[in-house]
C-alpha positions in Angstrom: -18.3 -25.5 18.3 -17.9 -27.2 14.5 -18.6 -24.8 11.3 -19.5 -25.6 8.9 -20.1 -24.1 5.1 -23.8 -24.4 4.1 -25.2 -27.1 1.7 -21.5 -29.2 1.9 -20.9 -31.3 -0.5 -21.1 -30.8 -4.1 -23.3 -27.2 -3.8 -20.8 -25.4 -1.7 -19.8 -22.1 -2.7 -16.9 -21.9 -4.8 -14.0 -20.1 -3.3 -14.3 -16.4 -2.7 -10.5 -15.2 -4.0 -8.1 -12.0 -2.0 -7.7 -10.4 -5.5 -8.9 -11.6 -8.9 -7.4 -9.7 -11.2 -9.1 -11.7 -14.3 -12.1 -9.6 -13.8 -10.8 -6.2 -13.8 -8.7 -7.6 -17.1 -12.4 -8.3 -19.2 -13.6 -5.2 -18.7 -10.2 -3.8 -20.2 -9.1 -6.5 -22.3 -9.7 -4.7 -25.8 -8.1 -1.7 -24.8 -4.5 -3.2 -23.0 -4.3 -5.2 -26.5 -4.7 -2.6 -28.3 -2.5 -0.3 -26.7 0.5 -3.3 -26.2 0.7 -4.0 -29.9 1.2 -0.3 -30.4 4.3 -0.1 -28.0 5.0 -3.1 -30.6 5.1 -1.6 -33.3 6.9 1.5 -33.2 9.3 -1.1 -31.5 10.2 1.6 -28.1 10.4 -0.5 -25.3 12.1 1.1 -22.4 10.9 4.9 -22.3 10.2 7.3 -24.7 6.7 8.6 -25.6 4.6 6.1 -23.6 6.4 6.5 -20.8 6.0 10.7 -21.6 2.2 10.4 -22.5 1.8 8.5 -18.7 4.5 10.4 -16.6 2.6 13.8 -18.0 -1.3 12.0 -17.3 0.2 11.0 -13.9 1.4 14.8 -13.1 -2.1 16.0 -14.3 -3.6 13.6 -12.3 -1.8 14.7 -9.5 -1.6 18.5 -9.4 1.9 18.0 -9.4 4.8 19.9 -11.6 6.5 16.7 -12.6 6.3 12.7 -12.6 9.0 10.5 -13.4 8.6 6.8 -14.0 11.1 4.5 -12.8 11.3 0.4 -12.4 8.9 -0.1 -9.4 8.0 1.8 -6.4 10.8 0.6 -4.5 13.2 2.2 -6.6 10.3 5.7 -6.4 11.3 5.5 -2.5 15.3 5.0 -3.5 15.4 7.2 -6.1 13.6 9.8 -4.0 15.6 10.0 -0.7 19.1 10.6 -2.9 17.8 13.1 -4.7 16.3 14.8 -1.5 20.2 15.2 -0.6 20.1 12.0 1.6 23.1 10.3 2.2 25.1 7.8 4.4 24.5 8.0 8.0 21.8 10.1 7.8 18.6 9.7 9.9 15.3 9.3 8.2 11.8 8.8 10.6 9.1 6.4 9.3 6.5 3.4 9.8 7.9 0.5 11.7 3.9 -1.0 10.3 4.6 -1.2 6.9 6.4 -2.8 3.9 9.1 -3.6 4.0 10.6 -1.3 1.3 10.3 1.7 3.0 12.6 1.0 5.6 15.0 -1.0 3.4 14.9 2.1 0.9 16.1 4.3 3.6 18.9 1.3 4.1 19.7 1.3 0.6 20.7 4.5 0.3 23.1 4.4 3.5 20.5 6.0 5.7 19.0 5.4 9.0 15.4 4.2 9.6 14.1 5.5 12.9 10.8 4.3 13.4 7.7 6.3 14.9 4.4 4.5 16.5 1.3 4.3 14.1 -1.8 5.9 15.6 -4.2 3.0 16.6 -7.4 4.1 13.8 -5.9 4.6 11.0 -2.6 3.1 11.2 -0.6 5.6 9.9 2.8 7.8 10.9 1.7 9.4 14.7 3.2 12.9 14.3 2.9 13.0 18.1 6.1 11.2 18.4 8.0 12.3 15.2 8.7 16.1 16.6 10.8 14.1 19.7 12.3 11.9 17.0 14.3 14.6 15.3 17.7 14.9 15.9 20.4 17.0 13.8 21.2 14.0 11.9 17.5 13.9 10.7 17.4 14.3 7.1 13.8 13.2 5.7 10.5 12.5 7.1 8.6 9.6 5.7 5.1 9.4 6.0 3.4 5.9 4.6 -0.1 6.5 3.2 -1.4 3.1 4.6 -4.0 0.9 3.2 -4.3 3.6 0.5 -5.8 6.6 3.3 -3.2 9.6 4.1 -1.4 10.6 7.2 -2.0 13.4 8.9 -0.2 15.4 7.1 -0.5 19.1 9.0 1.4 18.9 11.8 4.1 16.7 9.3 3.8 19.7 7.5 4.8 22.1 10.5 7.3 20.3 12.0 9.5 19.7 8.7 9.3 23.1 8.4 10.1 24.5 11.5 13.7 21.7 10.9 13.9 22.2 7.6 13.5 18.7 6.3 11.6 17.5 3.2 8.6 15.3 3.6 8.3 11.9 0.9 4.9 10.5 1.2 5.1 7.0 1.0 2.4 6.2 -1.5 2.9 4.0 -2.5 -0.9 2.4 -1.5 -2.8 5.8 -2.3 -2.8 6.6 -5.6 -5.9 9.0 -6.3 -6.7 9.6 -1.7 -6.7 12.8 -0.7 -6.4 14.8 1.9 -8.1 18.1 2.4 -8.9 17.9 -1.2 -5.4 17.4 -2.2 -4.0 14.1 -3.3 -1.5 11.3 -2.3 2.0 12.3 -3.8 0.8 16.0 -3.3 1.4 15.9 0.2 5.1 16.8 0.9 8.2 17.2 -1.7 8.0 14.5 -3.1 5.8 11.4 -3.3 6.3 8.0 -5.0 4.0 5.5 -5.6 4.0 1.6 -6.7 2.2 0.0 -10.0 2.5 -3.3 -8.6 -0.3 -5.7 -10.2 -2.0 -5.3 -7.2 -2.2 -1.6 -6.4 -5.3 0.1 -7.6 -3.5 1.3 -10.1 -1.2 -2.2 -11.4 0.8 -3.0 -14.0 1.6 -6.1 -16.0 4.4 -6.6 -14.0 6.4 -4.0 -11.6 6.9 -0.4 -12.3 6.6 3.4 -10.2 6.6 6.5 -10.1 7.4 9.8 -8.3 5.8 13.4 -8.7 7.2 16.4 -7.5 7.1 20.3 -8.0 10.7 20.3 -7.1 12.6 21.2 -10.4 16.1 20.4 -9.8 14.5 17.4 -8.4 12.3 16.1 -10.7 15.9 16.5 -12.9 18.1 14.1 -10.9 15.7 12.0 -10.6 15.4 11.6 -14.7 19.3 11.4 -14.1 19.4 9.1 -11.3 17.3 6.5 -13.2 20.2 6.3 -16.0 22.5 6.1 -14.0 23.5 9.5 -13.5 23.7 10.6 -17.4 23.5 13.9 -18.4 23.1 13.1 -22.0 26.0 11.5 -24.6 27.6 9.1 -21.9 28.7 12.0 -19.6 28.3 10.6 -15.8 27.2 13.7 -13.1 27.3 10.6 -10.5 26.8 7.2 -10.2 22.8 6.4 -10.5 20.7 3.1 -10.9 18.8 1.5 -14.3 15.7 1.6 -13.2 13.4 2.7 -16.2 10.1 2.4 -16.6 9.6 -0.1 -19.6 7.1 1.8 -22.5 4.8 -1.9 -22.0 4.4 -1.1 -18.7 3.5 2.4 -19.5 1.0 1.1 -22.5 -0.9 -0.9 -19.6 -0.8 2.0 -17.1 -2.3 4.4 -20.0 -5.4 2.0 -20.6 -5.9 1.8 -16.5 -5.5 5.7 -15.1 -8.6 6.4 -17.3 -10.7 3.8 -14.5 -8.6 4.4 -11.4 -11.5 7.0 -10.1 -14.6 4.7 -11.4 -12.4 1.4 -9.3 -11.8 3.3 -6.1 -15.2 4.7 -5.9 -16.1 0.9 -6.3 -13.5 -0.2 -3.4 -15.7 2.4 -1.3 -18.6 1.4 -1.6 -17.9 -2.4 -1.3 -16.0 -1.1 2.1 -19.5 1.0 3.5 -21.2 -2.5 1.9 -19.1 -4.1 4.0 -19.5 -2.2 7.7 -23.7 -2.6 6.8 -23.1 -6.6 6.5 -21.6 -6.4 10.0 -23.9 -4.4 11.2 -26.4 -6.6 9.8 -24.6 -9.4 11.4 -24.4 -8.1 14.2 -19.7 -8.8 14.0 -19.1 -5.1 15.5 -18.4 -6.4 18.8 -15.5 -8.6 17.7 -13.8 -6.9 15.5 -12.5 -3.3 14.8 -13.7 -1.4 11.5 -11.6 0.7 9.6 -11.9 4.4 10.4 -12.7 7.2 7.5 -11.1 9.6 9.1 -12.0 13.6 8.4 -11.0 15.5 5.7 -9.5 11.9 3.7 -10.4 10.4 0.9 -9.5 6.1 1.3 -9.2 4.8 -1.5 -9.1 1.2 0.0 -6.2 -0.5 -1.5 -6.8 -2.6 1.4 -10.1 -3.2 4.2 -7.5 -4.5 7.4 -10.5 -4.9 10.3 -8.8 -6.0 14.0 -10.0 -9.1 15.0 -10.4 -8.6 19.4 -9.4 -10.7 21.9 -6.5 -12.4 20.3 -7.7 -14.8 17.8 -6.2 -13.7 14.6 -5.1 -16.5 13.3 -7.7 -18.6 14.4 -10.0 -16.2 13.0 -7.9 -15.8 10.0 -7.2 -20.2 9.0 -10.9 -20.6 9.8 -11.8 -18.5 6.7 -9.0 -19.9 4.8 -10.6 -23.4 4.9 -14.0 -22.3 4.5 -12.6 -20.6 1.1 -12.2 -17.1 2.0 -9.5 -15.2 0.7 -7.7 -13.2 3.5 -4.4 -11.7 4.4 -2.0 -10.4 7.0 -0.5 -7.2 6.3 2.1 -7.0 8.1 2.2 -10.2 10.5 6.5 -9.0 11.7 6.9 -5.2 12.8 9.9 -4.0 10.9 12.0 -2.8 13.3 11.4 -6.5 15.2 13.2 -8.0 11.6 16.1 -9.7 12.2 18.2 -7.4 9.1 17.7 -4.0 11.7 18.7 -5.7 15.0 22.1 -3.6 14.6 19.7 -0.7 14.7 19.3 -1.8 18.7 15.0 -1.8 19.2 13.4 -4.2 21.6 9.5 -5.6 21.5 7.5 -3.2 23.3 9.4 -0.1 21.5 6.6 0.3 19.4 3.5 -0.7 21.1 0.8 0.3 18.7 2.8 -1.5 15.4 3.8 -4.4 18.0 -0.5 -4.6 18.4 -1.7 -4.2 15.0 0.3 -7.0 14.0 -1.1 -9.7 16.0 -4.7 -8.1 15.2 -5.1 -7.4 12.0 -6.4 -9.0 9.1 -7.3 -7.8 5.6 -10.4 -8.9 3.6 -11.5 -8.6 -0.2 -11.9 -5.5 -1.1 -11.0 -5.4 -5.2 -13.8 -2.9 -7.4 -15.1 -5.6 -9.6 -15.8 -8.1 -5.9 -19.5 -9.2 -5.9 -22.5 -8.2 -2.9 -22.9 -12.2 -2.5 -19.1 -12.5 -2.0 -19.0 -10.0 0.2 -22.3 -11.6 2.3 -20.1 -15.2 2.9 -17.2 -13.1 4.0 -19.2 -11.7 6.3 -21.3 -14.9 7.3 -17.7 -16.9 8.3 -16.6 -14.4 9.7 -19.9 -13.4 11.9 -19.6 -17.5 12.5 -15.8 -17.3 14.0 -15.9 -14.1 15.7 -19.2 -15.1 17.9 -17.6 -18.4 18.4 -16.9 -19.1 22.2 -14.7 -22.1 22.0 -11.9 -22.9 20.2 -12.6 -23.6 16.5 -13.4 -26.3 14.5 -12.2 -26.2 11.0 -14.3 -27.6 7.8 -13.3 -31.3 6.6 -12.8 -32.4 10.2 -14.8 -34.1 12.9 -16.6 -31.5 15.5 -14.4 -32.9 18.5 -11.2 -32.4 16.4 -10.5 -29.1 17.7 -7.5 -26.9 16.0 -6.1 -23.5 17.0 -4.9 -21.7 14.2 
């Protein structure tokens, strides 16, 4: 069976990008340039008033007492672990199905990542497995609010309280997400955000933020990001150079005003996908992302599962049809080469491993045109409804290639 784009030749529609940052920039160009120009006029490029203003705005947005800017989301995780008292030899419980920085940060502070499996419907840490993983060396729980939806926090609160250990939220993909009316970042002891350009609130480069209600932790975070300096070159401990640039803060301050509208647009796009899935009879071949009760999902990614072991095949067909898509994430952290010393084996976390084989993320950015979504679903329907190996555009019907 051969799959070809409609109107081949000169009439072939243009590609559907996975994300289009220029579409967002066009709507705020003048405000961003004005904010950046103000920084250049001040010549204050590191920390300073622009960063303080953003910190105050993020704290207010999340309903936290403090917000501390840093150089990246990865640094936010590292600084938070240290500020919460995690030391070499300690253990931190987290998910194996997440971006590498989650476990990488734990390793970088000298602690051991202890993985537990995910819930299949949310992709987030399964609280039922967390209690079994707690030992006398556990010093923190690090749930990940993956793809923009908060983890199931209430049972994690009970576990953390019972064992007197902090919760460090990896909310790097979830700014603006909510759990029972409270924002991501204030659902634990500390919350960490990334401002990587493709995030819902993305800068013009790297940047990160930590929010907390704990005064002592906030003070230590501010020290750690400037080499442990108490002021006047008096260093209480060895910290890092992890300061947020004023240029990034200026850009983010402009964008923060639009964040809720952009998140609402992502939710609208997610709903439209679900309607189109029904219209094109796609649902039998995929599993749609679930929005759980008492959640505000902000859809940093719109991640479906492809049934029948055909994910890579479907992905390659979509890409060769001009449809942007991506896999987050193809290899679970417990099977990464660099973590082989932890002693985990294939089969230890079956839901995480299955997710890695099945997940596929589709375009979801706020400015995504409706006609692009329609084309995505039409091509997806062709792929998942096929009974034979896909033939890709530009090949002869008889030249069938597996992805």
